[in-house]
A tleap script that builds the chain and sets N, CA, C and O, in Angstrom:
source leaprc.protein.ff14SB
mol = sequence {
  NMET PRO VAL THR ALA ARG CYS LEU LEU THR
  ALA LEU LEU LEU THR VAL ALA GLY CYS ASN
  ARG PRO ALA THR VAL VAL ALA PRO GLU GLU
  ARG PRO ALA ARG PRO GLN SER GLY PHE ALA
  CYS THR VAL HIE LEU ARG ARG ASP MET LEU
  GLY VAL GLN ALA ALA ALA PRO ILE PRO VAL
  ALA SER THR ASN HIE ASN GLY ALA ASP ILE
  GLY LEU ARG GLY THR ILE TYR PHE ALA ASP
  LYS ASP TRP LEU VAL LEU GLN ASP LYS SER
  ASP HIE SER GLN GLN TRP ILE PRO ARG ASN
  MET ILE LEU TYR LEU ASP VAL GLN PRO CGLN
}
set mol.1.N position { 47.400 -30.413 26.063 }
set mol.1.CA position { 46.683 -29.243 25.354 }
set mol.1.C position { 45.871 -28.692 26.459 }
set mol.1.O position { 44.719 -28.907 26.835 }
set mol.2.N position { 47.436 -27.411 27.129 }
set mol.2.CA position { 46.474 -26.795 27.952 }
set mol.2.C position { 45.127 -26.141 28.173 }
set mol.2.O position { 44.438 -25.748 27.232 }
set mol.3.N position { 44.682 -26.008 29.751 }
set mol.3.CA position { 43.273 -25.409 29.900 }
set mol.3.C position { 43.251 -24.223 28.870 }
set mol.3.O position { 42.428 -24.333 27.960 }
set mol.4.N position { 43.830 -23.405 28.885 }
set mol.4.CA position { 42.934 -22.364 28.438 }
set mol.4.C position { 42.987 -22.322 26.664 }
set mol.4.O position { 42.201 -21.740 25.916 }
set mol.5.N position { 44.342 -23.251 26.258 }
set mol.5.CA position { 44.083 -23.298 24.346 }
set mol.5.C position { 42.888 -24.533 24.283 }
set mol.5.O position { 42.540 -24.922 23.168 }
set mol.6.N position { 42.515 -24.899 25.026 }
set mol.6.CA position { 40.833 -25.884 25.159 }
set mol.6.C position { 39.804 -24.978 24.985 }
set mol.6.O position { 38.816 -24.981 24.251 }
set mol.7.N position { 40.327 -24.028 25.988 }
set mol.7.CA position { 38.820 -23.209 26.099 }
set mol.7.C position { 39.035 -22.227 24.486 }
set mol.7.O position { 38.164 -22.388 23.631 }
set mol.8.N position { 39.977 -21.451 24.247 }
set mol.8.CA position { 40.072 -20.911 22.857 }
set mol.8.C position { 39.316 -21.385 21.739 }
set mol.8.O position { 38.527 -20.886 20.937 }
set mol.9.N position { 39.971 -22.863 22.012 }
set mol.9.CA position { 39.499 -23.443 20.772 }
set mol.9.C position { 37.821 -23.998 20.776 }
set mol.9.O position { 37.181 -23.871 19.733 }
set mol.10.N position { 37.338 -24.449 21.674 }
set mol.10.CA position { 36.347 -25.052 22.267 }
set mol.10.C position { 35.556 -23.619 21.931 }
set mol.10.O position { 34.443 -24.010 21.579 }
set mol.11.N position { 35.558 -21.939 21.847 }
set mol.11.CA position { 35.033 -20.758 21.528 }
set mol.11.C position { 34.951 -20.486 20.516 }
set mol.11.O position { 33.874 -20.059 20.102 }
set mol.12.N position { 36.322 -20.644 19.464 }
set mol.12.CA position { 36.473 -21.100 18.372 }
set mol.12.C position { 35.209 -21.827 18.033 }
set mol.12.O position { 34.167 -21.180 18.144 }
set mol.13.N position { 35.140 -23.050 17.645 }
set mol.13.CA position { 34.719 -24.184 17.007 }
set mol.13.C position { 32.900 -23.576 17.130 }
set mol.13.O position { 32.107 -23.535 16.189 }
set mol.14.N position { 32.623 -23.155 18.607 }
set mol.14.CA position { 31.486 -22.962 19.009 }
set mol.14.C position { 30.950 -22.157 17.794 }
set mol.14.O position { 29.937 -22.499 17.184 }
set mol.15.N position { 31.882 -20.789 17.401 }
set mol.15.CA position { 31.199 -19.414 16.709 }
set mol.15.C position { 31.308 -20.084 15.061 }
set mol.15.O position { 30.319 -20.300 14.362 }
set mol.16.N position { 32.542 -20.311 14.703 }
set mol.16.CA position { 32.091 -21.216 13.206 }
set mol.16.C position { 30.983 -21.448 13.174 }
set mol.16.O position { 30.257 -20.651 12.581 }
set mol.17.N position { 30.205 -23.046 14.016 }
set mol.17.CA position { 29.435 -23.316 13.749 }
set mol.17.C position { 28.075 -22.910 14.167 }
set mol.17.O position { 27.032 -23.562 14.133 }
set mol.18.N position { 28.297 -21.691 14.571 }
set mol.18.CA position { 27.337 -20.861 14.605 }
set mol.18.C position { 26.599 -20.033 13.506 }
set mol.18.O position { 25.409 -19.768 13.334 }
set mol.19.N position { 27.770 -19.715 12.810 }
set mol.19.CA position { 27.704 -19.092 11.531 }
set mol.19.C position { 27.614 -19.534 10.136 }
set mol.19.O position { 27.606 -18.834 9.124 }
set mol.20.N position { 27.531 -21.140 10.272 }
set mol.20.CA position { 26.319 -21.268 8.970 }
set mol.20.C position { 24.774 -21.865 9.546 }
set mol.20.O position { 23.841 -22.392 8.940 }
set mol.21.N position { 24.916 -21.621 10.568 }
set mol.21.CA position { 23.068 -21.665 10.601 }
set mol.21.C position { 22.018 -20.376 9.774 }
set mol.21.O position { 22.393 -19.205 9.717 }
set mol.22.N position { 21.220 -20.662 9.419 }
set mol.22.CA position { 20.518 -19.505 8.622 }
set mol.22.C position { 20.181 -18.340 9.839 }
set mol.22.O position { 19.944 -18.855 10.932 }
set mol.23.N position { 20.141 -17.250 9.810 }
set mol.23.CA position { 19.656 -16.107 10.647 }
set mol.23.C position { 17.882 -16.099 10.896 }
set mol.23.O position { 17.044 -15.728 10.075 }
set mol.24.N position { 17.724 -16.440 11.790 }
set mol.24.CA position { 16.333 -16.311 11.901 }
set mol.24.C position { 15.370 -15.271 12.233 }
set mol.24.O position { 14.808 -15.337 13.326 }
set mol.25.N position { 15.037 -14.068 11.218 }
set mol.25.CA position { 14.512 -12.938 11.603 }
set mol.25.C position { 12.863 -12.850 11.700 }
set mol.25.O position { 12.135 -13.477 10.930 }
set mol.26.N position { 12.464 -12.146 12.555 }
set mol.26.CA position { 10.898 -12.372 12.802 }
set mol.26.C position { 10.824 -10.873 12.453 }
set mol.26.O position { 11.363 -9.916 13.009 }
set mol.27.N position { 9.787 -10.945 11.085 }
set mol.27.CA position { 9.000 -9.944 10.693 }
set mol.27.C position { 7.877 -8.924 11.126 }
set mol.27.O position { 6.884 -9.321 11.736 }
set mol.28.N position { 8.045 -7.718 10.824 }
set mol.28.CA position { 6.619 -7.000 11.340 }
set mol.28.C position { 5.646 -7.642 11.100 }
set mol.28.O position { 6.013 -8.178 10.055 }
set mol.29.N position { 4.344 -8.118 11.339 }
set mol.29.CA position { 2.966 -8.445 10.856 }
set mol.29.C position { 2.892 -6.915 9.648 }
set mol.29.O position { 2.830 -5.700 9.833 }
set mol.30.N position { 2.941 -7.853 8.357 }
set mol.30.CA position { 2.455 -6.806 7.833 }
set mol.30.C position { 1.176 -6.334 7.315 }
set mol.30.O position { 0.220 -7.044 7.003 }
set mol.31.N position { 1.266 -4.917 7.248 }
set mol.31.CA position { -0.840 -5.183 7.688 }
set mol.31.C position { -0.529 -3.478 6.506 }
set mol.31.O position { 0.004 -2.458 6.943 }
set mol.32.N position { -0.997 -3.639 5.172 }
set mol.32.CA position { -1.131 -3.129 4.315 }
set mol.32.C position { -2.505 -1.766 4.360 }
set mol.32.O position { -3.720 -1.956 4.307 }
set mol.33.N position { -1.766 -0.443 4.473 }
set mol.33.CA position { -2.855 0.868 4.955 }
set mol.33.C position { -3.827 0.950 4.210 }
set mol.33.O position { -3.717 1.197 3.009 }
set mol.34.N position { -4.746 0.788 4.709 }
set mol.34.CA position { -5.989 1.100 4.039 }
set mol.34.C position { -7.114 1.993 4.125 }
set mol.34.O position { -6.337 2.355 5.009 }
set mol.35.N position { -7.928 2.575 4.125 }
set mol.35.CA position { -8.794 3.852 4.661 }
set mol.35.C position { -10.110 3.110 4.889 }
set mol.35.O position { -10.880 2.386 4.258 }
set mol.36.N position { -9.978 3.674 6.163 }
set mol.36.CA position { -11.589 3.240 6.901 }
set mol.36.C position { -12.635 3.151 6.102 }
set mol.36.O position { -12.879 3.872 5.135 }
set mol.37.N position { -13.644 1.708 6.763 }
set mol.37.CA position { -14.878 2.478 5.983 }
set mol.37.C position { -15.720 3.415 6.612 }
set mol.37.O position { -15.622 3.877 7.749 }
set mol.38.N position { -16.902 3.731 5.386 }
set mol.38.CA position { -17.914 4.831 6.436 }
set mol.38.C position { -17.773 6.213 5.795 }
set mol.38.O position { -18.721 6.990 5.682 }
set mol.39.N position { -16.108 6.554 5.247 }
set mol.39.CA position { -15.221 8.522 5.093 }
set mol.39.C position { -16.086 8.856 4.022 }
set mol.39.O position { -16.880 8.233 3.317 }
set mol.40.N position { -15.986 9.152 4.045 }
set mol.40.CA position { -16.628 10.718 2.275 }
set mol.40.C position { -15.202 10.693 1.816 }
set mol.40.O position { -14.295 11.213 2.466 }
set mol.41.N position { -15.015 10.003 0.547 }
set mol.41.CA position { -13.286 9.955 -0.552 }
set mol.41.C position { -13.309 10.674 -1.527 }
set mol.41.O position { -14.404 10.355 -1.990 }
set mol.42.N position { -12.996 11.257 -2.050 }
set mol.42.CA position { -12.852 11.466 -3.393 }
set mol.42.C position { -11.062 10.865 -4.196 }
set mol.42.O position { -9.983 11.304 -3.798 }
set mol.43.N position { -11.197 9.958 -5.184 }
set mol.43.CA position { -10.289 8.736 -5.623 }
set mol.43.C position { -9.544 9.692 -6.831 }
set mol.43.O position { -10.140 10.162 -7.800 }
set mol.44.N position { -8.148 9.854 -6.542 }
set mol.44.CA position { -7.556 10.394 -8.003 }
set mol.44.C position { -7.380 9.484 -9.018 }
set mol.44.O position { -6.289 8.914 -9.013 }
set mol.45.N position { -8.073 9.223 -9.792 }
set mol.45.CA position { -7.250 8.056 -10.938 }
set mol.45.C position { -6.035 8.556 -11.799 }
set mol.45.O position { -5.872 9.680 -12.274 }
set mol.46.N position { -5.100 7.288 -11.900 }
set mol.46.CA position { -4.392 7.629 -12.503 }
set mol.46.C position { -4.093 7.848 -13.865 }
set mol.46.O position { -4.244 6.867 -14.594 }
set mol.47.N position { -3.508 9.433 -14.647 }
set mol.47.CA position { -3.707 9.676 -15.410 }
set mol.47.C position { -3.200 8.985 -16.579 }
set mol.47.O position { -3.661 9.300 -17.676 }
set mol.48.N position { -2.297 8.073 -16.491 }
set mol.48.CA position { -1.756 7.435 -17.429 }
set mol.48.C position { -2.803 6.335 -17.672 }
set mol.48.O position { -3.177 5.991 -18.794 }
set mol.49.N position { -3.182 5.883 -16.660 }
set mol.49.CA position { -4.260 4.404 -16.700 }
set mol.49.C position { -4.984 4.726 -17.765 }
set mol.49.O position { -5.093 4.068 -18.800 }
set mol.50.N position { -5.836 6.486 -17.316 }
set mol.50.CA position { -6.537 6.976 -18.616 }
set mol.50.C position { -6.666 7.333 -19.637 }
set mol.50.O position { -7.621 7.660 -20.342 }
set mol.51.N position { -5.156 7.243 -19.784 }
set mol.51.CA position { -4.856 7.380 -21.643 }
set mol.51.C position { -5.143 8.684 -22.066 }
set mol.51.O position { -5.682 9.006 -23.125 }
set mol.52.N position { -4.638 9.612 -20.918 }
set mol.52.CA position { -4.355 11.165 -21.069 }
set mol.52.C position { -2.885 11.073 -20.793 }
set mol.52.O position { -2.171 10.623 -19.897 }
set mol.53.N position { -2.663 11.974 -22.471 }
set mol.53.CA position { -1.308 12.430 -22.737 }
set mol.53.C position { -0.767 13.150 -21.779 }
set mol.53.O position { -1.247 14.244 -21.484 }
set mol.54.N position { 0.567 12.521 -21.003 }
set mol.54.CA position { 1.454 13.604 -20.438 }
set mol.54.C position { 2.138 14.425 -20.476 }
set mol.54.O position { 3.020 14.767 -19.688 }
set mol.55.N position { 1.601 15.093 -21.982 }
set mol.55.CA position { 1.870 16.265 -22.051 }
set mol.55.C position { 0.468 17.251 -21.834 }
set mol.55.O position { 0.468 18.469 -22.014 }
set mol.56.N position { -0.648 16.489 -21.431 }
set mol.56.CA position { -1.523 17.031 -20.871 }
set mol.56.C position { -1.158 17.604 -19.741 }
set mol.56.O position { -0.743 16.823 -18.885 }
set mol.57.N position { -1.202 19.540 -19.272 }
set mol.57.CA position { -0.748 19.933 -17.664 }
set mol.57.C position { -2.023 19.552 -16.931 }
set mol.57.O position { -3.038 20.234 -17.068 }
set mol.58.N position { -1.990 18.565 -16.220 }
set mol.58.CA position { -3.927 18.579 -15.067 }
set mol.58.C position { -2.958 18.577 -13.610 }
set mol.58.O position { -1.905 18.037 -13.272 }
set mol.59.N position { -3.982 19.527 -12.956 }
set mol.59.CA position { -3.116 19.439 -11.563 }
set mol.59.C position { -3.927 17.999 -11.089 }
set mol.59.O position { -4.763 17.196 -11.504 }
set mol.60.N position { -2.973 18.306 -9.808 }
set mol.60.CA position { -3.314 17.023 -9.355 }
set mol.60.C position { -3.784 16.189 -8.546 }
set mol.60.O position { -3.566 14.997 -8.326 }
set mol.61.N position { -4.851 17.400 -7.880 }
set mol.61.CA position { -5.987 18.043 -7.397 }
set mol.61.C position { -7.500 17.715 -8.406 }
set mol.61.O position { -8.655 17.629 -7.991 }
set mol.62.N position { -6.910 17.560 -10.066 }
set mol.62.CA position { -7.888 18.072 -10.340 }
set mol.62.C position { -9.561 16.270 -10.414 }
set mol.62.O position { -9.295 15.090 -10.641 }
set mol.63.N position { -10.488 16.653 -10.231 }
set mol.63.CA position { -11.254 15.214 -10.910 }
set mol.63.C position { -11.857 15.587 -12.159 }
set mol.63.O position { -12.840 14.930 -12.502 }
set mol.64.N position { -11.395 16.662 -13.026 }
set mol.64.CA position { -12.431 16.707 -14.766 }
set mol.64.C position { -11.309 17.004 -15.477 }
set mol.64.O position { -10.305 17.613 -15.107 }
set mol.65.N position { -11.592 16.477 -16.618 }
set mol.65.CA position { -10.491 16.625 -18.086 }
set mol.65.C position { -11.120 17.072 -19.225 }
set mol.65.O position { -11.530 16.216 -20.009 }
set mol.66.N position { -11.294 18.330 -19.498 }
set mol.66.CA position { -12.048 18.364 -21.060 }
set mol.66.C position { -12.983 17.873 -20.454 }
set mol.66.O position { -12.867 16.678 -20.727 }
set mol.67.N position { -13.745 17.966 -19.883 }
set mol.67.CA position { -15.138 17.623 -19.321 }
set mol.67.C position { -15.131 16.086 -18.999 }
set mol.67.O position { -16.098 15.623 -18.394 }
set mol.68.N position { -14.194 15.353 -19.334 }
set mol.68.CA position { -14.428 14.084 -18.850 }
set mol.68.C position { -13.446 13.650 -17.291 }
set mol.68.O position { -12.302 13.918 -16.923 }
set mol.69.N position { -14.969 12.605 -16.493 }
set mol.69.CA position { -13.756 12.091 -15.008 }
set mol.69.C position { -12.806 11.681 -15.031 }
set mol.69.O position { -12.627 10.630 -15.646 }
set mol.70.N position { -11.726 12.344 -14.349 }
set mol.70.CA position { -10.583 11.824 -13.868 }
set mol.70.C position { -10.828 11.568 -12.424 }
set mol.70.O position { -9.721 11.161 -12.072 }
set mol.71.N position { -11.528 11.553 -11.447 }
set mol.71.CA position { -12.011 11.177 -10.263 }
set mol.71.C position { -13.111 10.874 -9.894 }
set mol.71.O position { -14.126 11.371 -10.381 }
set mol.72.N position { -13.111 9.992 -8.954 }
set mol.72.CA position { -14.467 9.818 -8.498 }
set mol.72.C position { -15.046 10.115 -7.027 }
set mol.72.O position { -14.136 10.677 -6.417 }
set mol.73.N position { -15.963 10.002 -6.352 }
set mol.73.CA position { -16.257 10.709 -4.803 }
set mol.73.C position { -17.741 9.646 -4.638 }
set mol.73.O position { -18.641 9.546 -5.471 }
set mol.74.N position { -17.664 9.092 -3.603 }
set mol.74.CA position { -18.454 8.809 -2.110 }
set mol.74.C position { -17.845 8.071 -1.497 }
set mol.74.O position { -16.617 8.025 -1.566 }
set mol.75.N position { -18.551 7.313 -0.746 }
set mol.75.CA position { -17.927 6.780 0.655 }
set mol.75.C position { -17.362 5.668 0.876 }
set mol.75.O position { -18.193 4.852 0.477 }
set mol.76.N position { -16.346 5.022 1.314 }
set mol.76.CA position { -15.865 4.208 1.156 }
set mol.76.C position { -16.440 3.206 1.759 }
set mol.76.O position { -17.018 3.295 2.843 }
set mol.77.N position { -16.283 1.918 0.916 }
set mol.77.CA position { -17.657 1.118 1.489 }
set mol.77.C position { -16.797 -0.334 1.922 }
set mol.77.O position { -17.081 -1.228 2.719 }
set mol.78.N position { -15.760 -0.151 1.119 }
set mol.78.CA position { -14.214 -1.489 1.627 }
set mol.78.C position { -12.976 -1.224 0.985 }
set mol.78.O position { -12.807 -0.154 0.401 }
set mol.79.N position { -12.274 -1.916 1.026 }
set mol.79.CA position { -10.843 -1.254 0.377 }
set mol.79.C position { -10.103 -2.956 0.998 }
set mol.79.O position { -10.683 -3.368 2.003 }
set mol.80.N position { -9.099 -3.749 0.546 }
set mol.80.CA position { -8.359 -4.328 0.694 }
set mol.80.C position { -7.233 -4.185 -0.257 }
set mol.80.O position { -7.317 -3.088 -0.810 }
set mol.81.N position { -6.259 -4.839 -0.642 }
set mol.81.CA position { -5.016 -4.867 -1.296 }
set mol.81.C position { -5.076 -4.782 -2.501 }
set mol.81.O position { -4.198 -4.217 -3.154 }
set mol.82.N position { -5.960 -5.243 -2.943 }
set mol.82.CA position { -6.516 -4.871 -4.398 }
set mol.82.C position { -7.253 -3.847 -5.342 }
set mol.82.O position { -6.826 -3.217 -6.310 }
set mol.83.N position { -8.799 -3.892 -4.609 }
set mol.83.CA position { -9.341 -3.157 -5.055 }
set mol.83.C position { -9.972 -1.977 -4.179 }
set mol.83.O position { -9.465 -2.277 -3.098 }
set mol.84.N position { -10.702 -0.892 -3.930 }
set mol.84.CA position { -11.036 -0.233 -3.169 }
set mol.84.C position { -12.479 0.202 -3.735 }
set mol.84.O position { -12.388 0.754 -4.831 }
set mol.85.N position { -13.985 0.062 -3.164 }
set mol.85.CA position { -14.756 0.300 -3.152 }
set mol.85.C position { -15.681 1.489 -2.774 }
set mol.85.O position { -15.979 1.549 -1.581 }
set mol.86.N position { -16.147 2.373 -3.535 }
set mol.86.CA position { -16.830 3.048 -2.793 }
set mol.86.C position { -18.683 3.149 -3.034 }
set mol.86.O position { -18.918 2.660 -4.139 }
set mol.87.N position { -19.123 3.306 -2.805 }
set mol.87.CA position { -20.849 3.621 -2.665 }
set mol.87.C position { -21.569 5.327 -2.520 }
set mol.87.O position { -21.252 6.289 -1.821 }
set mol.88.N position { -22.595 5.121 -3.489 }
set mol.88.CA position { -23.179 6.212 -3.212 }
set mol.88.C position { -24.228 6.388 -2.429 }
set mol.88.O position { -25.305 6.202 -2.994 }
set mol.89.N position { -24.268 6.679 -1.338 }
set mol.89.CA position { -24.973 6.582 -0.639 }
set mol.89.C position { -26.618 7.538 -1.253 }
set mol.89.O position { -27.700 7.103 -0.860 }
set mol.90.N position { -26.596 8.181 -1.736 }
set mol.90.CA position { -28.234 7.847 -2.690 }
set mol.90.C position { -28.931 6.548 -2.823 }
set mol.90.O position { -30.001 6.064 -2.453 }
set mol.91.N position { -27.829 6.158 -3.541 }
set mol.91.CA position { -28.763 4.809 -4.566 }
set mol.91.C position { -28.075 3.561 -3.908 }
set mol.91.O position { -28.767 2.556 -3.751 }
set mol.92.N position { -26.967 3.555 -3.573 }
set mol.92.CA position { -25.994 3.137 -2.932 }
set mol.92.C position { -25.504 2.010 -4.236 }
set mol.92.O position { -25.675 0.793 -4.176 }
set mol.93.N position { -25.141 2.432 -4.894 }
set mol.93.CA position { -24.522 1.887 -5.657 }
set mol.93.C position { -22.936 1.733 -5.754 }
set mol.93.O position { -22.248 2.657 -5.320 }
set mol.94.N position { -22.463 0.861 -6.181 }
set mol.94.CA position { -20.914 0.448 -5.959 }
set mol.94.C position { -20.248 0.895 -6.857 }
set mol.94.O position { -20.735 0.904 -7.988 }
set mol.95.N position { -19.113 1.333 -6.662 }
set mol.95.CA position { -17.742 1.354 -7.745 }
set mol.95.C position { -16.847 0.897 -7.317 }
set mol.95.O position { -16.311 1.168 -6.243 }
set mol.96.N position { -16.395 -0.255 -8.484 }
set mol.96.CA position { -15.238 -1.142 -7.840 }
set mol.96.C position { -14.084 -0.321 -8.442 }
set mol.96.O position { -14.024 -0.025 -9.636 }
set mol.97.N position { -13.102 0.047 -7.444 }
set mol.97.CA position { -11.617 0.454 -7.979 }
set mol.97.C position { -10.704 -0.451 -8.142 }
set mol.97.O position { -10.835 -1.389 -7.356 }
set mol.98.N position { -9.497 -0.566 -9.132 }
set mol.98.CA position { -8.547 -1.384 -8.895 }
set mol.98.C position { -7.722 -0.681 -7.939 }
set mol.98.O position { -7.953 0.528 -7.921 }
set mol.99.N position { -6.701 -1.137 -7.024 }
set mol.99.CA position { -5.926 0.172 -6.782 }
set mol.99.C position { -4.584 0.055 -7.305 }
set mol.99.O position { -3.742 0.428 -6.488 }
set mol.100.N position { -4.248 -0.236 -8.104 }
set mol.100.CA position { -3.079 -0.334 -9.182 }
set mol.100.C position { -3.460 1.081 -10.113 }
set mol.100.O position { -2.738 1.581 -10.976 }
set mol.101.N position { -4.944 1.609 -9.625 }
set mol.101.CA position { -5.579 2.777 -11.151 }
set mol.101.C position { -5.340 3.962 -10.260 }
set mol.101.O position { -5.368 5.044 -10.848 }
set mol.102.N position { -5.125 3.991 -9.040 }
set mol.102.CA position { -5.601 4.804 -7.779 }
set mol.102.C position { -4.136 5.762 -7.654 }
set mol.102.O position { -3.047 5.229 -7.444 }
set mol.103.N position { -4.356 7.641 -7.864 }
set mol.103.CA position { -3.078 8.120 -7.767 }
set mol.103.C position { -2.846 8.487 -6.349 }
set mol.103.O position { -1.730 8.540 -5.833 }
set mol.104.N position { -4.039 8.753 -5.713 }
set mol.104.CA position { -4.245 9.287 -4.466 }
set mol.104.C position { -5.228 9.453 -3.908 }
set mol.104.O position { -6.007 10.087 -4.619 }
set mol.105.N position { -5.680 9.177 -2.840 }
set mol.105.CA position { -7.152 9.565 -2.309 }
set mol.105.C position { -7.419 10.521 -1.418 }
set mol.105.O position { -6.638 10.524 -0.466 }
set mol.106.N position { -8.381 11.456 -1.398 }
set mol.106.CA position { -8.693 12.722 -0.473 }
set mol.106.C position { -9.548 11.837 0.514 }
set mol.106.O position { -10.658 11.396 0.218 }
set mol.107.N position { -9.075 11.678 1.412 }
set mol.107.CA position { -10.363 11.253 2.415 }
set mol.107.C position { -10.995 12.332 3.607 }
set mol.107.O position { -10.367 12.826 4.544 }
set mol.108.N position { -12.109 12.482 3.339 }
set mol.108.CA position { -12.664 13.876 4.435 }
set mol.108.C position { -12.633 13.331 5.672 }
set mol.108.O position { -12.812 12.170 5.303 }
set mol.109.N position { -12.520 13.222 7.229 }
set mol.109.CA position { -12.835 12.941 8.083 }
set mol.109.C position { -14.015 12.892 8.396 }
set mol.109.O position { -14.574 13.656 7.610 }
set mol.110.N position { -14.894 12.381 9.190 }
set mol.110.CA position { -15.951 12.575 9.452 }
set mol.110.C position { -16.381 13.552 11.061 }
set mol.110.O position { -17.556 13.770 11.356 }
savepdb mol mol.pdb
quit
């Protein structure tokens, strides 16, 4: 076999052999977005989780509907992928809110 043909055959075999290996992809470190502790915050809760009917027009930024609170205010004490904990600075009570109940957060910078 001539040298050129042998080189082409070797290159082809190396290419095909490399195709059978799974690609190793290094994903960037996953860091979920979390609000910073110590910031004042208004938590707007998901209306469907509160039992508010879809036909009831409620502005997104509203924290009250028909006299009932649909939002919470406090200082962010702790947050992880499952919970957001608000703390009331006056009596240091805490409100643990499941993240899946949160529509959005209105965080006031210090």
